[in-house]
N, C-alpha and C positions, 0 to 999 in steps of 0.2 A: 202507639201500638203497645200491646203486651206480647213479648217475644220469649218463647221458651226454647232454650238450646239443650239438646240431648246428645252427648257423645263422650266417649272415653278420652278423646283428644282435647284435653283441657288441663291446665296445671293443677296438680293436687299436692297435698302435703307429702305424699309418697313419691311423686314424680313431678317435682316443681318445674322441670324444663320441658315437659311434654305438652304439645299443643299450644305453645305460646303464640303461634300465629292466629289461633282462634280467639285468644284473649285480646290480641291486638285489634281484631275486627270488632269484638263485642263491647269492649270498654268505651270507645267513643260513641257507639250506638246507645249505650245505656245512659248517656248524658241527655239524650233526646227522647228516649222511650223507656218503658219498664222492661227490663231484661232479667231473666233468671236462668240458671244453669242446673241441670241434673247430670252429674258426671259419674258413670259406672266405673268402679275400680276393681280390677281382678282380685278375686277373694284371697289369693295367696298373699298379695301385697297388703291388702286391707287388714287381714288378721295377723300376719307375721309381725307387723310393726304397730299393731293397734294400740299398745300401751306406751309406745314411744312417740307416737304421732297423734296430734290433736285432729281428729276427723271432722271437727266442726270448724276448723280454721280455713277460711277461704284464701286462695292464692290470687284473688282478684278483687277489684272493687265491685264486681257483679256478684250478687248473692248466689252462692253455690251450695248444692247438696250433694254429698258423696255417698254412693250406694255400692255395697259389695256385689260383684258380678260372679255368680257361681256357674261353672262349666267344667266339663271333663278335659283337662289339659291334653292337647295333641290328639284328641279324639272327636269325631262327629262335628267337624268344622261346619258342615252345611246345615247343621241344626243350631248353631250358636245363637241365631236370632230368637229361637224359642227359649233357650236358657236365659238370654238377656231380658226378654219380655217378662219371664217368670220372676227373675231376680229383682226387677225394678218396678213391677206393675203397681205395687202398693203406693210407692212414692209418686210415680207418674200419674196414676189415676187420681190421687188426692190433689195433686197440683193442677191437673187439667180440670177437675171438677170444681175446686174451690177458687182457683185464681182466674180461670177462663182466658187463657192466652188467645190472641188473635191469629197467631201463626206459630207453628212448630218447626224448628230448624235442627237438622242433624248433620253431622260430619262423618264421612266414611260410610259407604253404602251398606256393607254387610259385616257384622250383624247390626250395627247401630241404626242405619237408615231403614232396614227391613223391620226391626222392632218398632221404630218410630212410626212407620206406616200403619201398623196395627193400632197404635194409640191414636193416631190422627183419624183413622177410620171410625173408631169407637166413639170419638167425641166430635166428629164432623168438623175438624180443624184443618185448614190448608197446611200442607207439608212442603218444605224446601229441603233438598238434600245437597250438601256441598261434597263434591268428589275431588279428592286430592291427587289422584294419579294411579297408584298401584292397585287400588280397589277396582278400577276399571281396566287398566292396561295389563295387569298381571292376573289377579284373582278372577276378573271378569272373563277370562279366556278358558277357564277350567271347569269342566263337568257340571254337576248339579249346582255347585256354589255359583258358578258363572251365570247359570240360568236364573238363579235367585236375584243376583245383582242386576241383570238386565230387566227382569220383571219388576223389581222394586223401582227402578228409575223410570220405567214406563208409566208407573202408577202415581208417581209423585206429582205435585202441582207445579213445582219448579225444580229443575236440576241446575246446579250452579257449579260447573267445572272450573278448575283452576287453569285457565288458559284455553286458547282456541284449538290447540291440538286435541285435547280430550273431548272438546265439543264435537269435532269432526268424527272421532271414534264413536261417540254416543249416537250421532246421526246415522252412521253406518250400522249401528246395532239396532236401529229401529225406534229410538226415542224420538218423539215428536219435536222437530226443530223449534217450534214456537214455544216450547216449554224449556228450552235450553238457554241459559243466560250466563255466558262465560265472564269471569272476573279474574283479576290478578290479586294475589295477596299484597298488602301494602307493607312498606318498610318504615319503621320508626326512625325518621331522620334526626331526631334529637339524640338517638343512641348510635346510629350507624351513619357515619360521615367520614370523609377523608381527614386524616390528621398525621402528625409526625410519626413515621415508622420507627425512627430511632428511639423516641420517647416510649413508644409502646414496647419495644424490645427491652429497654431498661426496666420497665415495670414488670415485665414477664420473666426477666432473667435470661434472655436469649442473646447470644453473641451477635455483635453487629456485623461481623465480616463473613458470615456464612449464610448462604441462601436458605430461606425457611419456607417449607411447604406445609400447608395446613389442610387437614381434612376434617369435616364436621358431619356427624351423623351417628345414628344408632349402630352398634356393633352387631349387625344381623346379616344374614347371607345376601339379601338383595343389594346391600351397599358394596359388596365385593372388595372390602378393604385389603384382603389378601393380595389382590392385584397391585395395589399401591405399594405394599411392603415388598413384593417381588421386584417392582420397578426401582425402588430405592436400593435393593440389593444389587441390581444391575449397575446402577450409577456408582455405588461403592466399589464394585469389582472393576470398574473402569477408572478408578482413581479419583473420582469426583466427590467432593465433600459437600454434603447437604444435611440439613436438619429437617426432620419431619415430625409433626405432632398430629395425632388423630384424636379428636375431642368427641367423646361420647361414651355411653354405657350400653351394655347389652350382653346377651348370652355367649357371644364369641370372644369375649375378652381373653379367656384362658388360651384358646387355640391361636389367637392372633399373637399373644405374647410369646407363646412357644415358637411360632414362626419367626418372630423378631430375634429371639435368643439363638435359634438354630442358624440363622443367617448372619450372626455376629453383628447385629445392628443395635444392640442394647443401648449404646451411648448416643446414637444419632436418631433413632426412631422410637418415639415414646407414646404410650396410650395415656391420655389425660381424661379424667372424669368430665361428664357434661358440665358446661359452664353457664352461669347466668348471663343474661343478655349484655350487660355492661362489660363483663369480662370477655365475652365472645367478640365484641367489637374490637377490643384491643388485639386479639389474635389475628383478626382480618387485617388490621392496619400494620401489624408487625410482619405479616407474611409477604413473601415475594409473589406468591400465587396461592389460590385455593384450588384443591383437587377434589373431584367427586367421581367415584368409579362405579356408580350404580348400574345395575342390570335393568332397572326400570325406574322411571321418574315421571312426574307431571312437570310442574314448574317449581324447581327446588327453591325453597326459601333461603337455603344456605347460599346459593349463588347470587340471589338478589341482594342479600345483605352484604356479601363481598363486593358486589358492584357498587353499592351505595358507599362503601368505605374506600373506593378507588382501587380495589385489588383485582387483577385479572384472574381468569380461571382456566384450568384444563379439566375437561369433563368428558364422559362417554356420550356418544352420539345416540341418545335414546330419548323417547318421549318428546317433550316440548323443549328440551335443552337447545337444540339447534335454532329454535325460534327466538331465543333471547341472547344467543351468543353473538359476539361482534368479531368480524373477521380480522380486524386490526388488533384487538386486545386478547382474544381468547383462542384456545385450541380445542378441537374435538377429536376423539379417538374412538375406535371400536371397543366394546366391552371385552373384558378378560384378555387384554393384549398388553402385558407388562412392557414388552419391547417398545412398541409405539408410544406407550404412556411415558416411558423414560425419555424418549426422544423429544416428545412434546414439552415435558418439564424443562429440559435443558434449553430448548428453543425459546420458550417463554421467558425463563429467567435471564437468558443471555440478552434477549431484546430489551427487557426492562432495565438491565444494568448498563448496556452499552449503546443501545439505540432507542431510548425512551420516546414514546409517541406522544405528540401533543394534539391528539385527535379525539374529539368527544365521542362517546358511545352513541350509536344510532338509536338506542332505546334504553330508557332507565325505568326501573320499577316505580309504580305509583307510591305516593305517601300513604301512611296509615289512614289518614282522613279521607283521601280520595277513594281508597278501597272500601272504606266503611260507607261512604255516600252511595257507591254503586250497589252494595249489598242492601242498603236501606231502601233504595228505589225498587229493587226486585221484590223485597218482602212486602213493601207497601202495595205494590201492584197485585200480588196474589191474595193479600189479606182483604183488600177493598174490592177487588174485581177478580175473583178466582176464575180459572179457565172454565168454559161452559161444559166441558165433558168430565169435570172433576168427579161428580157423583157416579157417573158411569164407570170410570176407571177404578175408583176406590171400592165400589161395590163388587168388583170382580174378586172373589175370594179364593182364587187358585193358589195363593200363598197360604198354605194351611198352618194354623197355629194350634198347638195343644194347650189346654188349660195349664198344664205343667209339664216339663220335660219328662 
């Protein structure tokens, strides 16, 4: 097959740690098929660092074209698909016309999937949309943008939710169940595997005798890192000594650092920039537990990577997290509840140190190869045998596109 992937969620020279899960899916696929990527990059990032970043340098073995995405920041979110279509149409139309892919794949429903739907319609190409979680569970609940998300998914040839929980939500939203094909992201077991925690701590410069809590993710509101910082403040107030590292970049770095400083946690709680995959694995191994405080999630890659490294987690009871949690190894808490989060952290660390379990997890994430094979099977089925009502669905033009925003 010829497979064209269209999404912002792919590593770029500007954001090398973004969308690594999609790279993990596509690179093995490219060994058996022709795969190309068109990756829109927010214009602010693209031009701000244009002369310090080689825009032609791919961050993957898959041939990738980076295109600036022009839009009005923080305004007209429900029209972002129009701005994205306008920004990328020259590159996308040339690729679709000259290369003739058998299937178009997009990640994140709006604006990426909605813009991809228009390209697929214009060139009569089957479209598969991968939904990661918050695009359906959070954005899909709100106003006109939510309507766009649901309409886009109903018109796609295949919807690929990450996990069965999102699949159930999509069915309730009216998406045809026969077009829903859930998968789980795979974990690269050559990078993420159990190993000596002490050695990992030595390499990272972390003291051996203090419990270490690690959080991984973007510094954005939906991750609710302020809840973790407040929980760490409560532990410190109770005389308990813990180290905490939050790994990630994002717009809330300044406010989170202010919260840390105000709480007197500067020495014990630190914000660390986003890490490359091999370094991230060291942090999982060094940690006593991984913590995720999100308000909304699908199946978090962070927790699956931690599991593969043999590290338990404490996470909020949202999205599909309960489906992958293990009652012997993990703890679940309500969102925005620093008191219960602090108790769960102490309980988990105490068990690991003083009553370690020799009980295997009831479920482990698939390997990268297993996840890629599942995706390959779905894409093959719609490329060779598209759903019979595809033309009827794609010819419904209720999603209006302007020639330019």
